[in-house]
N, C-alpha and C positions, 0 to 999 in steps of 0.2 A: 760165094768166099768169105761172108760175114758171119755166119751159121760157124763155120770153121773153125774163124777165128775166138768166138765162144767158145768153142767146143775144149779148142787149146788150153785158152786163158781158164778156164774152170780148171781144165786135168795138172796146170801149175803151180797153181792155188791149190788144188785141194793134197795137190804131192807137197808143196809146202807144207802144209797144215801137219800131214802126215812125219813131216823128217822134224815139225818141232816138238810136234807129239814124242818121236820114238827117241831121240838126244836127251829129253827132259829138257826142253829150254824155257825159259819164258816168253819167248816171242823172236820173231821175226821179223825184217827188212828187206824188201825187194823193187826193183824199180824194173825188170824183167816184162811185163805186161804192158807198160802204161796204161794202164789201166788204176785211178786211185783209190785205195783201200785204206779200212782201218777196223778191222774185225776182231774180234772175242771168240774163241774157240772154246768148246767144254769147259775145261778148269782154271781159264783164266789166260790161256796162251793167247796172244797177240798176232795178228800178220799186219803190217803197215806195208805201204805201199806208193810214193810219193806221186804215180802217173809218169807222166813224161815232161820233161822240167821245161819246158818252149812251149806247150803248150798248155799246162798247168798254173807255171809258173810258182811251183813250193816246195822246200827242203822241207826233214826234220831237223830238227837243233836236239841234241839231246844235255842232260845234265842231271847231275847227281840221280840216277835211274827215273830223270822223267824224262818225258818223250811233248813236242807241242810241230806241229804243222807251223812253219812261216813262209808268208808268199813273198818268193823274188823280189816283186815291185815294189 
């Protein structure tokens, strides 16, 4: 089952990446896969994922078009 999870997660991330590009967005924020990510693609689009809050203890804060991963603890 572990390898299936990896395939599913990769498909989700690739889908998010395609949607960001297709819609002409600067980036996207997700929590679906529960895997922390801060990735830049293509011409600078960002994919952010805080992971699973109970486990990774972080969240994203946005201010003035800037973001920062902050620790909950």
